[in-house]
KOLVO-872096 format. One line per 4 residues: for each residue x, y, z of N, C-alpha, C. Coordinates in steps of 0.05 Angstrom, whole numbers. Atoms other than C-alpha are relative to their C-alpha. Example, Ala and Ser with C-alpha at 12.3 -4.5 7.8 and 13.67 -1.06 7.14 Angstrom:
residues 2
18:-24:0:246:-90:156:18:24:0; -16:-24:-1:273:-21:143:-15:22:14;
end
This chain:
residues 300
17:-21:0:-1:0:-1:19:25:1; -13:-24:3:18:71:-7:14:10:26; -8:-11:-26:23:90:67:25:-18:12; -22:18:-10:72:30:80:25:10:-14;
-26:-8:13:122:58:30:7:27:5; -6:-28:-7:121:128:60:25:2:23; -17:-2:-24:179:150:108:-18:21:20; 16:-16:-20:160:194:170:-8:27:-12;
8:-27:8:163:264:136:-23:-5:-22; 19:8:18:121:232:80:-30:-1:13; 26:3:-13:67:208:125:-11:26:14; 8:-22:-12:66:275:163:-11:21:-19;
6:-17:20:59:312:98:-30:-11:-8; 25:12:7:1:263:75:-25:6:19; 19:-6:-21:-32:273:143:-11:31:0; 8:-28:1:-29:351:140:-16:6:-23;
14:-4:24:-55:351:69:-30:-11:0; 26:14:-8:-112:303:90:-19:19:18; 14:-16:-21:-129:348:150:-12:28:-15; 4:-25:13:-129:411:102:-28:-6:-19;
21:8:13:-179:373:58:-27:-3:18; 21:4:-21:-225:356:118:-9:27:7; 10:-28:-5:-226:429:141:-12:17:-20; 13:-10:23:-241:452:74:-29:-8:-7;
25:14:3:-301:407:71:-17:11:20; 16:-9:-24:-323:428:140:-8:31:-2; 7:-28:5:-319:501:123:-20:4:-22; 19:-1:22:-359:489:59:-27:-4:13;
27:9:-9:-414:452:97:-14:21:19; 9:-22:-17:-419:510:149:-10:24:-19; 12:-22:19:-424:560:93:-26:-6:-18; 26:5:14:-476:522:56:-24:-1:18;
21:-1:-20:-517:519:118:-9:28:4; 8:-32:-5:-511:594:126:-12:11:-25; 14:-9:22:-530:605:53:-27:-9:-4; 27:12:-1:-588:558:59:-19:18:18;
16:-14:-19:-614:600:118:-3:30:-8; -2:-30:2:-595:672:98:-8:12:-30; 4:-10:29:-599:674:20:-27:-6:-13; 28:4:13:-664:678:-20:2:-27:-16;
1:28:14:-687:608:-49:7:1:-31; -4:-1:29:-677:632:-122:31:2:-3; -29:-1:3:-601:641:-109:13:-21:14; -14:21:-17:-585:586:-59:15:-18:-15;
-11:21:12:-569:528:-103:24:10:-17; -18:-10:17:-530:570:-154:27:6:17; -19:-12:-18:-484:603:-98:13:-28:13; -11:25:-11:-474:533:-64:17:-16:-19;
-15:13:23:-453:502:-130:26:13:-3; -25:-15:5:-400:559:-143:18:-3:26; -18:3:-24:-375:554:-70:12:-29:2; -9:30:-2:-368:475:-78:25:-6:-14;
-19:7:21:-316:480:-133:26:-5:13; -27:3:-11:-253:490:-89:-2:-27:20; -3:28:-17:-272:434:-34:-4:-23:-14; 2:26:15:-293:383:-87:24:-5:-16;
-27:6:13:-226:393:-125:19:-9:21; -19:10:-21:-189:386:-59:-5:-29:7; 8:26:-6:-229:324:-42:11:-22:-20; -10:16:18:-216:293:-108:34:-3:-1;
-27:2:1:-142:309:-107:11:-14:26; -7:18:-24:-137:279:-36:-4:-30:-6; 2:28:9:-166:215:-61:19:-9:-19; -21:7:24:-120:216:-122:29:-4:15;
-25:4:-14:-59:225:-73:3:-23:17; 0:22:-14:-76:170:-29:-4:-27:-16; 5:23:19:-100:122:-85:10:9:-26; -14:-10:28:-52:135:-147:-17:-8:-24;
9:11:26:-89:90:-192:-26:10:-5; 28:-14:1:-155:130:-181:4:27:-13; -8:-27:9:-121:193:-208:-19:5:-25; 15:-7:23:-156:190:-277:-31:5:3;
26:-4:-8:-222:182:-246:-8:26:17; 5:-26:-19:-215:238:-194:6:25:-19; -6:-26:18:-185:287:-250:-25:4:-16; 24:-3:17:-246:271:-291:-21:10:14;
20:-12:-17:-291:282:-235:-1:30:4; -5:-28:-5:-263:350:-216:-6:15:-27; 3:-10:22:-261:368:-287:-28:6:-9; 26:2:6:-334:352:-299:-17:19:20;
13:-20:-22:-356:389:-232:7:28:-10; -10:-26:7:-317:451:-255:-12:9:-26; 12:-7:26:-349:450:-323:-29:8:4; 26:-9:-7:-417:456:-290:3:25:17;
-4:-25:-13:-392:511:-245:3:25:-15; -4:-20:21:-372:553:-302:-28:10:-10; 28:-7:8:-445:551:-328:-15:14:24; 13:-10:-25:-468:565:-253:8:30:5;
-9:-25:-5:-425:625:-249:-11:23:-19; 16:-16:20:-458:656:-310:-27:7:11; 29:-2:-11:-527:644:-281:2:16:25; -3:-17:-24:-503:674:-214:1:30:-7;
-2:-27:4:-484:738:-245:-28:15:-11; 30:-9:10:-554:741:-281:-17:5:24; 14:-3:-26:-588:727:-214:6:24:16; -5:-23:-16:-550:779:-178:-8:26:-9;
11:-24:13:-575:831:-227:-30:1:3; 30:-2:-2:-647:813:-208:-12:-20:-18; 15:18:20:-660:758:-260:5:11:-28; -3:-8:29:-661:760:-335:-18:22:-6;
17:-25:6:-721:808:-340:10:24:8; -10:-27:-10:-693:860:-295:28:4:-13; -20:-7:12:-626:853:-328:-3:10:-27; 3:-8:26:-656:862:-395:-11:30:1;
7:-25:-4:-692:924:-370:20:19:9; -22:-19:-6:-632:952:-339:21:10:-19; -19:-4:22:-591:944:-399:-16:1:-29; 15:2:27:-647:955:-455:13:12:-19;
-14:-13:24:-606:1003:-494:29:-7:-1; -28:6:-2:-539:969:-477:12:-20:-21; -8:18:18:-492:930:-517:26:-16:13; -21:16:-10:-443:874:-499:26:4:-16;
-27:-4:14:-370:885:-512:13:-33:-4; -10:27:2:-348:818:-544:29:-5:-6; -29:3:4:-277:834:-560:16:-2:27; -13:3:-28:-254:805:-493:9:-31:-2;
-10:25:2:-218:742:-476:-18:-23:10; -26:9:9:-203:685:-479:0:-4:-33; 1:3:29:-230:684:-554:9:25:-16; -3:-23:20:-227:755:-582:10:23:16;
-13:-21:-14:-184:798:-536:17:20:-18; -17:-16:18:-141:820:-595:-16:14:-22; 20:-7:22:-202:831:-644:-15:27:10; 17:-24:-6:-220:904:-623:-16:11:-16;
21:-12:20:-254:920:-687:-29:-14:0; 26:13:-1:-310:872:-669:-24:19:9; 24:-18:-7:-378:908:-664:-12:-11:24; 17:2:-26:-416:911:-599:-26:-12:-7;
23:11:2:-473:864:-593:-23:8:18; 23:-10:-18:-543:889:-568:-8:-22:19; 8:18:-17:-568:859:-507:-30:-4:1; 28:10:3:-629:822:-519:-2:-29:12;
3:27:-12:-662:758:-495:14:-23:-18; -11:18:19:-634:722:-556:30:-1:5; -28:1:-4:-561:744:-541:7:-15:27; -5:14:-29:-569:721:-466:-5:-32:-7;
5:29:3:-597:654:-492:27:-10:-15; -23:8:14:-536:646:-538:29:-6:21; -21:-1:-22:-488:662:-477:-7:-22:20; 6:22:-17:-524:612:-434:6:-27:-12;
-6:24:15:-519:561:-489:31:-6:-1; -31:2:2:-443:576:-495:11:-12:26; -11:12:-28:-430:555:-421:-13:-30:4; 12:25:-4:-482:497:-421:11:-22:-17;
-14:20:19:-450:464:-482:21:-13:15; -21:8:-14:-388:456:-439:-6:-20:22; 8:18:-22:-423:426:-379:-16:-24:-7; 10:20:12:-457:381:-425:19:-19:-15;
-19:21:16:-401:355:-471:21:-7:14; -22:11:-16:-350:352:-420:-2:-27:15; 6:26:-9:-380:294:-383:-1:-22:-22; 5:17:22:-394:260:-448:29:-7:-11;
-27:7:10:-322:265:-472:16:-13:22; -17:13:-23:-296:246:-404:-9:-32:2; 11:27:2:-342:183:-406:12:-16:-20; -12:16:21:-314:166:-474:28:-3:4;
-31:5:-6:-242:175:-453:4:-25:18; -1:22:-18:-255:126:-395:-6:-22:-12; 8:23:16:-289:76:-442:26:-7:-17; -25:9:14:-227:79:-487:23:-8:15;
-21:8:-20:-180:77:-429:1:-29:8; 0:27:-11:-209:12:-403:3:-20:-25; -4:17:26:-205:-15:-475:28:-2:-10; -28:0:9:-130:3:-480:5:20:-23;
-4:-20:27:-141:59:-537:2:26:10; -1:-28:-9:-133:119:-491:20:-1:22; -23:-5:-20:-69:138:-454:6:30:4; -3:-30:-4:-69:209:-423:29:14:-8;
-27:-9:5:6:217:-437:10:-5:-27; -8:7:26:7:192:-506:-11:20:-20; 10:-24:13:1:257:-547:5:-4:-32; -8:5:29:19:223:-617:-30:2:-15;
28:-2:20:-35:239:-675:-12:-27:-2; 13:27:3:-50:164:-678:-16:-6:26; 15:8:-23:-76:166:-606:-23:18:3; 25:-16:-7:-142:189:-579:-2:23:16;
-7:-19:-22:-114:231:-526:2:29:-12; -3:-27:9:-93:290:-568:-22:12:-15; 24:-12:12:-156:298:-608:-21:5:22; 17:-7:-19:-199:292:-546:6:25:17;
-12:-22:-15:-154:342:-511:-6:28:-17; 6:-25:14:-158:392:-566:-27:7:-4; 27:-6:3:-235:386:-574:-8:12:26; 5:-10:-27:-239:398:-498:10:30:1;
-12:-27:-1:-195:459:-506:-15:19:-13; 18:-20:14:-239:492:-559:-26:2:14; 20:-3:-13:-299:478:-519:2:17:27; -6:-18:-25:-268:508:-456:0:28:-6;
-2:-30:7:-251:572:-491:-28:11:-8; 30:-13:4:-323:579:-519:-17:2:23; 17:-2:-26:-351:569:-449:12:23:17; -11:-22:-17:-302:616:-415:-8:30:-12;
6:-25:15:-319:673:-470:-25:13:13; 20:-13:-11:-390:686:-446:2:10:28; -4:-8:-27:-372:690:-374:18:26:2; -14:-27:1:-320:746:-390:-16:22:-11;
14:-24:11:-367:784:-433:-20:8:21; 20:-8:-20:-422:782:-378:15:16:23; -18:-12:-26:-368:800:-323:6:30:-10; -9:-27:11:-345:861:-365:-25:20:0;
28:-18:4:-421:885:-371:-7:8:30; 13:-6:-28:-443:878:-298:21:7:24; -18:-5:-23:-378:890:-256:-5:25:14; 3:-26:-10:-394:960:-244:-27:2:19;
24:3:-14:-466:946:-225:2:-19:25; -2:17:-23:-448:891:-180:22:2:20; -21:-3:-19:-388:920:-145:-6:-3:29; 7:3:-29:-428:923:-82:-7:-29:10;
3:29:-6:-436:848:-83:28:-17:-5; -30:10:0:-360:838:-88:4:-19:-25; -2:17:23:-368:809:-159:31:0:-10; -27:0:12:-296:826:-177:19:-19:17;
-15:20:-18:-269:785:-116:-10:-26:-8; 13:23:6:-319:730:-134:13:-10:-30; -8:8:25:-296:730:-208:30:-10:-1; -27:8:-2:-221:731:-185:6:-28:11;
-2:25:-11:-230:670:-142:-6:-25:-19; 9:20:21:-267:634:-201:25:-3:-19; -24:2:17:-205:651:-245:23:-13:11; -20:14:-12:-157:626:-197:-3:-30:0;
7:30:5:-192:558:-194:6:-9:-26; -4:10:29:-192:555:-268:29:-2:-7; -32:0:7:-116:573:-276:13:-23:16; -15:21:-14:-94:526:-219:-8:-27:-7;
11:29:5:-138:467:-238:8:-9:-31; -5:5:26:-126:473:-315:28:7:-9; -29:-8:12:-61:513:-333:19:-13:15; -16:15:-19:-23:489:-271:3:-26:-8;
-2:31:3:-39:417:-283:11:-5:-29; -11:7:26:-24:422:-359:31:3:1; -28:-6:-1:46:454:-344:14:-22:11; -16:23:-14:66:400:-295:-3:-25:-14;
5:23:17:37:345:-339:24:1:-22; -16:-2:26:81:371:-398:29:-3:12; -28:4:-10:144:375:-353:4:-30:7; -5:28:-7:131:302:-329:3:-17:-27;
-2:13:28:123:279:-404:27:4:-8; -24:-5:12:188:312:-423:22:-8:20; -22:12:-16:225:277:-364:13:24:15; -13:-22:-16:241:348:-332:-3:-2:31;
5:11:-27:209:321:-270:14:-27:2; -13:29:2:257:260:-258:-17:-20:14; 12:24:-11:232:193:-242:17:-9:26; -14:10:-26:250:167:-170:-14:-25:7;
15:28:-5:236:89:-165:-11:1:26; 16:14:19:186:64:-154:-19:19:-18; 18:-17:12:153:126:-183:10:9:-28; -8:-10:29:156:147:-259:-5:31:2;
1:-27:5:159:218:-282:-29:7:3; 32:-8:1:83:221:-295:-11:-4:28; 11:4:-26:68:190:-229:7:21:22; -10:-21:-15:112:241:-192:-13:27:-4;
15:-23:9:77:296:-234:-26:0:11; 29:1:-9:8:272:-213:2:6:32; -1:-8:-29:32:272:-140:4:32:6; -2:-28:-4:54:344:-143:-25:14:-7;
26:-13:5:-9:366:-176:-22:-2:22; 20:5:-20:-54:333:-124:9:16:27; -7:-11:-26:-14:362:-65:0:31:-2; 1:-26:2:-10:432:-93:-28:7:0;
30:-8:0:-85:432:-111:-11:-1:28; 9:2:-25:-101:410:-41:5:25:17; -4:-21:-13:-66:467:-9:-9:25:-12; 11:-23:17:-89:518:-63:-29:0:7;
28:1:-1:-161:496:-58:-10:4:31; 7:-9:-28:-159:501:18:3:26:7; -3:-28:-3:-137:572:17:-23:17:-14; 18:-13:16:-187:589:-38:-30:-3:16;
24:5:-11:-243:558:6:-3:17:25; -2:-20:-21:-223:601:66:-7:26:-8; 4:-28:13:-223:664:24:-28:3:-12; 28:-7:9:-291:648:-10:-17:1:22;
19:-2:-22:-322:640:58:-3:29:9; 0:-30:-11:-303:713:75:-14:15:-24; 14:-16:21:-326:738:4:-28:-4:-2; 27:6:2:-391:701:3:-16:5:23;
13:3:-24:-407:709:74:-19:21:5; 20:-23:-7:-439:780:81:-23:0:-17; 29:-4:14:-509:791:66:-1:24:-14; 4:-27:14:-526:842:11:-28:1:-7;
29:-6:4:-592:872:-1:0:-2:-36; 6:4:28:-621:860:-69:2:30:-14; -4:-22:14:-606:912:-123:-29:14:-7; 24:-13:4:-660:966:-133:-10:-5:-30;
12:3:25:-708:958:-193:11:25:-18; -11:-21:13:-684:1003:-254:-15:28:2; 17:-22:-6:-744:1047:-243:6:19:22; -6:-13:-24:-725:1067:-174:27:15:-5;
-29:-14:4:-651:1083:-197:-6:23:-13; 8:-25:18:-681:1129:-252:-14:21:13; 13:-22:-14:-724:1164:-204:16:15:19; -17:-12:-19:-669:1176:-153:22:16:-17;
-16:-17:19:-625:1204:-211:-16:23:-6; 18:-27:5:-685:1251:-231:2:19:21; 2:-21:-23:-689:1276:-160:24:13:3; -29:-13:-6:-614:1287:-152:4:24:-20;
-5:-21:20:-615:1329:-218:-19:22:7; 21:-21:-6:-678:1370:-194:11:12:25; -8:-11:-28:-647:1384:-122:32:5:-1; -26:-5:0:-580:1415:-134:13:4:26;
end
């Protein structure tokens, strides 16, 4: 077993990381109870989903650390869960504006700036798109497709892996891994684009609800769970991370990823509790805001 092969410092490290995972889950459960009691029912499930991203990734990383053979399944579980969280984060921004109807009334003459990352940050010449029910539908569809196709592709990968046709570290054109990874990459970019567009539109309006801090936490989870993991996997495949018997380079890379993610997701869980903890009053309807502006103009 794994624990039998660990020396004393290794066991101590595993114990500390497991304790971090346990604390992260307890903090999340306490936060979920608070949200359930204090937040309106229309927002509860969405905010709990978004808050659950860090503890779920910490838990899957902890399982992958103790049971190395389960790494593929734990990675897939975390990836699928975060794909759903991306869609939920877009819905959360719409809900925080008062829902779709209020958002459309508030920005009835507004336009979305679509020249933003990760798709079109360099295409400054792109025209602005009018904010309508149809454009909101396409933005929701952009994140929903990722929440739908990611589990399908993950399931296909596991089926091919059990049949011996899929190896995560085999990136040759004849292997299935490179094609599935490229397709997932395109779907990821298409899903992140609507979230960035919506954030650019509502960040000033929702500054009282700490939307900038919430978006930063969401971005950190995204970067650490995807970019950091990809970089370490590439270093392991190129043998830059040396093998130390009985562990190969790829196995050591997986250990490093899991241990780093546990520590990072633990910190993000604690910060999320602070950011999401405060109660905020709902935004005033657009009519009230317009009336207040009119009164301010009339009363110098």
